[in-house]
C-alpha positions as CSV (number, residue, x, y, z in Angstrom):
1,M,41.4,-29.3,-16.4
2,P,40.4,-25.8,-16.7
3,I,36.9,-24.5,-16.5
4,V,34.8,-21.6,-17.2
5,L,31.5,-21.1,-15.5
6,I,28.6,-19.3,-17.9
7,N,25.7,-17.9,-16.5
8,G,25.9,-19.5,-13.4
9,F,28.4,-19.2,-10.2
10,M,29.1,-22.2,-8.0
11,D,30.4,-20.9,-4.6
12,N,33.2,-23.6,-3.9
13,V,35.1,-23.3,-7.9
14,D,37.4,-20.6,-8.2
15,A,37.2,-20.1,-11.9
16,P,36.3,-17.0,-14.3
17,F,32.6,-16.3,-14.1
18,F,30.7,-14.9,-17.5
19,S,27.3,-14.0,-17.4
20,T,25.5,-10.5,-17.9
21,D,24.9,-7.5,-15.7
22,D,21.5,-8.7,-14.0
23,R,21.9,-5.7,-11.5
24,T,22.2,-3.3,-15.2
25,A,19.3,-5.5,-16.5
26,M,16.7,-4.7,-13.5
27,S,17.4,-1.4,-13.8
28,L,16.4,-1.0,-17.0
29,A,13.2,-2.8,-16.2
30,V,12.0,-0.8,-13.7
31,R,13.1,2.2,-14.9
32,H,10.8,1.4,-18.0
33,L,7.9,0.2,-16.2
34,A,8.5,3.4,-13.6
35,A,8.9,6.0,-16.0
36,L,5.4,4.5,-16.9
37,G,4.4,5.5,-14.0
38,H,4.2,2.0,-12.6
39,T,4.6,2.1,-9.1
40,R,3.1,-1.7,-8.4
41,I,5.9,-4.1,-9.8
42,G,6.4,-7.4,-8.9
43,H,8.5,-10.2,-10.1
44,I,8.8,-13.7,-11.2
45,P,12.8,-14.7,-10.6
46,G,13.5,-18.0,-11.3
47,P,14.0,-21.6,-9.1
48,M,15.8,-20.1,-5.8
49,T,18.3,-21.9,-5.7
50,I,20.5,-21.0,-9.2
51,S,22.6,-18.6,-8.5
52,T,20.5,-15.9,-11.5
53,A,17.7,-16.2,-10.2
54,V,18.9,-15.6,-6.8
55,A,21.2,-11.9,-8.2
56,R,18.2,-11.3,-10.3
57,L,15.7,-11.0,-7.8
58,E,18.1,-9.0,-5.9
59,A,19.3,-6.6,-8.4
60,F,15.1,-6.2,-8.4
61,Q,14.4,-5.2,-5.1
62,D,17.6,-2.8,-4.7
63,A,16.3,-1.1,-8.9
64,M,13.3,-0.8,-6.5
65,S,14.3,1.3,-4.2
66,A,16.7,3.1,-6.0
67,R,13.8,4.6,-7.4
68,G,12.3,5.2,-3.7
69,L,9.7,1.7,-4.8
70,A,8.4,-0.4,-2.2
71,V,8.3,-4.3,-3.2
72,P,4.4,-4.9,-2.6
73,T,3.1,-7.8,-0.8
74,G,2.8,-11.0,-2.7
75,A,4.7,-8.9,-5.4
76,V,7.5,-11.6,-6.0
77,A,7.0,-15.4,-6.7
78,A,9.4,-17.4,-7.3
79,A,8.9,-20.2,-10.2
80,C,10.1,-24.1,-10.3
81,D,11.2,-23.5,-13.7
82,Y,12.2,-21.8,-16.3
83,T,9.4,-22.7,-18.6
84,A,5.9,-21.1,-19.7
85,E,4.1,-23.5,-17.5
86,A,6.2,-23.1,-14.3
87,G,5.3,-19.1,-15.7
88,E,1.4,-19.2,-15.4
89,E,1.9,-21.2,-12.4
90,A,3.9,-18.6,-10.4
91,A,1.7,-15.7,-11.6
92,E,-1.5,-17.5,-9.5
93,R,0.5,-16.5,-6.4
94,L,1.1,-12.9,-7.4
95,T,-0.9,-10.6,-6.0
96,P,-3.3,-9.1,-8.8
97,T,-3.7,-5.1,-7.5
98,L,0.0,-5.4,-9.9
99,T,-0.1,-3.2,-12.6
100,A,3.7,-4.5,-14.2
101,V,5.7,-7.7,-13.7
102,V,9.8,-8.3,-14.7
103,A,10.0,-12.0,-15.0
104,G,13.2,-13.9,-15.0
105,N,12.9,-15.2,-18.5
106,D,10.7,-14.7,-21.8
107,L,8.7,-18.3,-21.0
108,L,8.7,-17.0,-17.5
109,A,6.4,-13.6,-19.5
110,L,4.8,-16.5,-21.5
111,G,3.5,-18.3,-18.9
112,L,2.6,-14.3,-17.0
113,I,0.5,-13.0,-19.8
114,S,-1.0,-16.6,-20.3
115,A,-2.5,-16.3,-16.5
116,L,-3.5,-12.7,-16.8
117,A,-6.0,-14.0,-20.7
118,R,-7.2,-16.9,-18.2
119,H,-8.5,-14.1,-15.4
120,G,-9.4,-12.0,-18.0
121,R,-6.8,-9.8,-17.6
122,R,-4.8,-7.6,-20.7
123,C,-1.4,-7.2,-21.7
124,P,-0.7,-4.9,-21.8
125,Q,-4.2,-2.8,-20.6
126,D,-4.2,-4.4,-17.2
127,V,-0.9,-5.9,-16.4
128,S,2.9,-4.5,-18.0
129,V,4.9,-7.6,-18.8
130,V,8.6,-7.8,-19.0
131,G,10.7,-10.5,-20.0
132,F,14.4,-11.2,-20.1
133,N,17.1,-12.6,-22.9
134,D,14.8,-11.4,-26.2
135,M,14.4,-15.6,-27.1
136,P,14.0,-15.7,-30.7
137,L,10.8,-14.8,-31.7
138,A,9.7,-13.0,-28.2
139,D,9.1,-9.5,-31.5
140,R,6.3,-12.0,-32.5
141,F,4.5,-13.0,-29.1
142,A,0.8,-11.1,-29.3
143,P,1.8,-9.0,-27.6
144,P,5.5,-7.9,-28.7
145,L,7.5,-8.9,-25.7
146,T,9.5,-6.3,-24.2
147,T,12.5,-7.8,-22.9
148,I,16.3,-7.3,-21.3
149,R,18.0,-8.5,-24.2
150,T,21.4,-10.1,-23.0
151,P,24.7,-10.5,-24.9
152,Q,24.4,-14.5,-25.0
153,R,26.4,-14.8,-28.2
154,E,29.5,-12.8,-26.8
155,V,29.7,-14.6,-22.9
156,G,29.9,-17.7,-24.9
157,V,32.4,-15.7,-27.2
158,E,34.7,-14.7,-24.1
159,A,33.6,-17.4,-22.7
160,A,35.2,-20.1,-24.7
161,R,38.7,-17.8,-25.7
162,T,39.5,-18.1,-21.8
163,L,38.7,-21.2,-22.0
164,L,41.0,-21.9,-24.7
165,R,43.7,-19.9,-23.1
166,G,43.3,-21.8,-20.7
167,L,43.7,-25.5,-22.6
168,S,47.1,-23.7,-24.4
169,G,48.8,-23.0,-21.3
170,E,47.9,-18.8,-20.8
171,P,47.7,-17.1,-17.6
172,A,43.9,-16.9,-16.3
173,V,42.1,-13.8,-16.7
174,P,40.2,-11.7,-14.4
175,R,37.3,-13.5,-11.4
176,S,34.4,-12.1,-13.5
177,I,33.4,-10.2,-16.5
178,E,29.5,-8.6,-16.6
179,L,28.4,-8.0,-20.5
180,T,25.6,-5.1,-20.7
181,P,22.6,-5.9,-21.8
182,R,19.8,-3.4,-23.7
183,I,16.1,-4.0,-23.1
184,M,14.3,-4.4,-25.8
185,I,10.8,-2.3,-25.6
186,R,7.4,-3.8,-27.6
187,G,3.3,-4.0,-27.0
188,S,3.7,-5.2,-23.9
189,T,4.3,-2.7,-21.5
190,A,2.4,0.2,-21.7
191,E,1.3,2.9,-18.5
192,P,-1.0,1.9,-16.4
193,R,-4.7,2.3,-16.1
194,T,-6.2,5.5,-15.0
195,D,-9.6,3.7,-13.5
196,G,-8.5,1.9,-10.7
């Protein structure tokens, strides 16, 4: 029985893998924040038991390094799930000296913004936030969420085509296909404050 893997891989499974290019995605997020003037940038990845969370954390660290930026102590707090509640909990473990955070998905970003508000900190005036996936209504958040738009439909289409080819007995396609993301710049990111 042919299978394909979508947005996550398994070490012991030899199957075509389809996802978003996380390296490019994190580079877009960090480049945007650095261009605004942020240097103290953090990250809330998803659970470290999920391959996409691990890949995005590595991509974040590489993107910071590529721009000559150190990842500050206490700047990474993995969430236990991909929910707003998990984002809120993870936010409590981040160092308060950060001026910007890239979240592993949009719900984690929403939880982060809620945690900031609970501590009297505003987004983006005090902390800029970038999400990941551009989920429906992300542009209706308060503030509208700057996020990475992932080509989920295209990923699904390519995976389905490959699966149908396999079911019809056609030869396998390349091992891995990563589609290109885009950054959607909205109201949750701004220049860092200059008064402290």
